[in-house]
C-alpha positions as CSV (number, residue, x, y, z in Angstrom):
1,M,-43.4,43.5,-9.8
2,K,-40.7,44.6,-12.5
3,K,-41.2,48.2,-11.4
4,Y,-40.4,47.7,-7.9
5,F,-37.3,45.6,-8.9
6,V,-36.2,48.5,-11.1
7,F,-36.8,50.9,-8.2
8,V,-34.9,49.1,-5.9
9,L,-31.9,48.9,-8.4
10,V,-32.3,52.6,-9.3
11,L,-32.0,53.3,-5.6
12,L,-29.0,51.4,-4.8
13,I,-26.8,51.4,-7.9
14,P,-25.7,55.1,-7.6
15,G,-24.7,54.7,-4.1
16,L,-22.6,51.8,-5.1
17,L,-21.1,53.5,-8.1
18,L,-20.4,56.7,-6.1
19,S,-18.5,55.0,-3.4
20,E,-14.7,55.7,-3.8
21,E,-13.9,52.4,-1.9
22,I,-15.1,50.2,-4.7
23,T,-11.9,50.0,-6.9
24,S,-10.5,47.4,-9.2
25,K,-8.2,46.1,-6.3
26,G,-11.1,45.3,-4.2
27,S,-9.1,46.1,-1.1
28,D,-12.4,46.9,1.0
29,I,-14.3,43.9,0.0
30,D,-14.9,41.8,3.0
31,I,-17.7,39.1,2.5
32,G,-18.4,36.3,5.0
33,F,-20.2,35.1,7.9
34,K,-19.5,38.1,10.1
35,A,-22.4,38.5,12.7
36,V,-25.6,36.9,13.7
37,G,-28.5,38.5,15.7
38,V,-32.1,38.5,16.7
39,K,-34.6,41.3,16.7
40,I,-38.0,41.8,18.1
41,G,-40.6,44.4,17.4
42,L,-44.0,45.8,16.2
43,V,-45.6,44.7,13.0
44,M,-48.2,47.1,11.8
45,P,-49.9,45.9,8.6
46,N,-51.3,48.8,6.5
47,H,-54.9,47.4,6.5
48,D,-57.8,48.3,9.1
49,N,-58.7,44.5,9.3
50,Y,-55.3,43.4,10.5
51,Y,-54.2,44.1,14.0
52,T,-50.7,45.2,15.0
53,T,-48.8,42.4,16.6
54,L,-45.3,41.4,17.6
55,G,-42.8,40.1,14.9
56,Y,-39.5,38.3,15.3
57,S,-36.4,38.1,13.1
58,I,-33.2,36.6,12.8
59,V,-30.5,38.5,10.9
60,V,-27.1,37.6,9.5
61,F,-24.5,40.3,8.6
62,L,-22.5,39.0,5.6
63,G,-19.9,41.6,5.3
64,S,-19.2,44.4,3.1
65,F,-18.3,45.3,-0.5
66,S,-16.9,48.7,0.7
67,K,-16.9,50.9,3.8
68,L,-20.3,52.1,2.2
69,A,-22.1,49.0,0.9
70,H,-23.0,46.1,3.5
71,L,-25.0,43.1,2.9
72,E,-27.3,41.4,5.3
73,F,-29.8,38.5,5.1
74,G,-32.8,37.9,7.3
75,F,-35.6,35.7,8.2
76,R,-38.8,37.4,9.8
77,Y,-42.0,35.7,11.1
78,W,-45.2,37.4,12.4
79,D,-48.8,36.4,12.7
80,A,-51.7,38.6,13.5
81,D,-55.4,38.3,14.4
82,M,-57.6,39.5,11.4
83,D,-61.2,40.5,11.1
84,Y,-61.8,39.6,7.5
85,S,-64.8,41.9,6.9
86,G,-64.2,44.4,9.5
87,Y,-67.3,43.6,11.5
88,K,-66.1,43.2,15.1
89,D,-69.2,41.4,16.3
90,N,-69.1,38.5,13.6
91,P,-67.3,35.5,14.8
92,Y,-67.4,33.8,11.5
93,D,-65.0,36.4,9.8
94,D,-62.2,36.1,12.3
95,G,-58.7,34.4,11.6
96,R,-55.0,34.5,11.6
97,Y,-52.9,36.0,9.0
98,S,-49.2,35.1,9.0
99,D,-46.0,36.1,7.1
100,M,-42.7,34.2,6.7
101,M,-40.1,36.5,5.0
102,F,-36.7,35.7,3.6
103,F,-34.8,38.8,2.7
104,P,-31.4,39.9,1.4
105,T,-30.7,43.6,2.1
106,L,-28.1,45.9,0.6
107,K,-27.4,48.6,3.1
108,L,-25.6,51.9,2.6
109,V,-23.8,53.0,5.7
110,P,-22.2,56.4,5.3
111,P,-18.9,56.7,7.3
112,I,-19.8,59.4,9.8
113,K,-17.1,59.7,12.3
114,S,-18.6,62.6,14.4
115,I,-21.2,60.5,16.0
116,P,-20.9,57.2,18.1
117,V,-23.6,55.4,16.1
118,D,-23.8,54.0,12.4
119,L,-26.8,55.2,10.5
120,Y,-27.9,53.1,7.5
121,V,-30.5,52.9,4.6
122,G,-31.1,49.9,2.5
123,A,-33.3,48.1,0.2
124,G,-33.8,44.5,-1.1
125,L,-36.2,41.8,-2.6
126,G,-37.7,39.3,-0.3
127,I,-39.5,36.1,-0.7
128,N,-42.8,36.4,1.5
129,I,-44.9,33.3,2.3
130,Y,-48.5,34.5,3.5
131,K,-51.3,32.3,5.0
132,T,-54.6,33.0,6.2
133,K,-56.5,30.7,8.5
134,P,-60.0,31.2,9.7
135,D,-60.8,30.7,13.4
136,N,-64.0,28.7,12.7
137,D,-63.9,25.8,10.3
138,K,-67.3,26.6,9.1
139,N,-66.4,30.0,8.0
140,P,-68.7,31.1,5.2
141,I,-66.4,34.1,4.2
142,F,-63.0,33.0,3.7
143,S,-60.8,29.7,3.7
144,E,-57.3,28.6,4.6
145,E,-55.0,30.1,2.0
146,S,-51.3,30.4,1.2
147,R,-49.4,32.4,-1.4
148,T,-45.7,33.2,-2.1
149,R,-44.9,36.5,-3.6
150,L,-41.5,38.3,-4.2
151,E,-41.8,41.8,-2.7
152,P,-39.3,44.8,-2.2
153,H,-38.4,46.3,1.2
154,F,-36.8,49.3,2.3
155,D,-34.9,49.6,5.7
156,F,-33.4,52.4,7.8
157,G,-32.0,52.3,11.3
158,V,-29.1,52.7,13.7
159,T,-26.4,50.6,15.2
160,Y,-24.3,51.1,18.2
161,L,-21.2,49.1,19.2
162,V,-21.9,48.1,22.9
163,I,-18.7,46.1,23.3
164,P,-16.5,44.5,20.6
165,E,-18.7,41.4,20.6
166,I,-22.1,43.0,20.8
167,T,-23.9,45.5,18.6
168,A,-27.3,47.0,19.6
169,V,-29.8,47.8,16.7
170,L,-32.8,49.9,16.3
171,S,-34.4,49.6,12.8
172,G,-37.4,50.3,10.7
173,Q,-38.6,48.2,7.5
174,I,-41.1,48.9,5.0
175,N,-42.4,45.8,3.0
176,I,-44.2,46.9,-0.2
177,S,-47.2,44.4,-0.9
178,D,-50.8,44.4,-1.6
179,I,-51.3,44.6,2.2
180,S,-47.8,46.5,3.0
181,S,-46.4,46.3,6.5
182,F,-44.3,48.4,8.5
183,Y,-41.8,47.1,11.1
184,V,-40.0,48.8,14.1
185,D,-37.4,46.4,15.7
186,L,-35.1,46.4,18.5
187,G,-32.3,43.8,18.4
188,V,-28.6,42.6,19.2
189,L,-26.0,41.5,16.7
190,F,-23.3,39.0,18.0
191,N,-20.0,39.9,16.4
192,L,-18.2,36.7,15.2
193,E,-14.8,38.3,14.2
C-alpha cells in the first residue's frame, strides 16, 4: 500500500509545484463548500466472476488551492452479482459483492481557454468497505465477509457549465485494488456560489 501512496504523491506534487498560481500571498486559494452533485454510471470490476453493474455517487466540490489544483470529496456505492467460482450452473456459488467508497481527490484542471469545457485529471486515496454475501445460506464455497481497505484511485473527465448554477460532468475513475474497478459516470453539479 505504501507504494501506491508514494505513486499518488509523485503524480500530484509536480503539478502543484509547477503551478504559478501557488504563491506566498495565496491569492488563488479558495477552499469551502462550492458545489454538490450526483453521478450515475457503469461499474466494471476487473474480474471475470463479478458482473458489470450500475453505481451511484455523491460528490462535493471543496474549492481550489490555485487555478490548477482543485479538491473534491466523494461517496460511491455499488453492488454487483457475483459467481464466486465461475461456474454459471452452480446455484451455491452465487452472491452479491458491494463497495462503499469514501474518497478525496486532488484534481489538476489546466486552464485552457480555447475550448468550452474544462478537462481534468486527478488522484487520491480512498477508504473502501467491501462486503460479500452469498445468495444461499447453505453456501459451501464462501460466507458473508466484510473488509476495509485504503486504496488509491485515478480520475479523469470533462465538465461543462450549462448555466451558472449547473455543471454537467462526464468522468472516469480507476480504483486500484486486488479486484480493481473502472467507473464511467455521467452527473450534474449544483453550484452553490
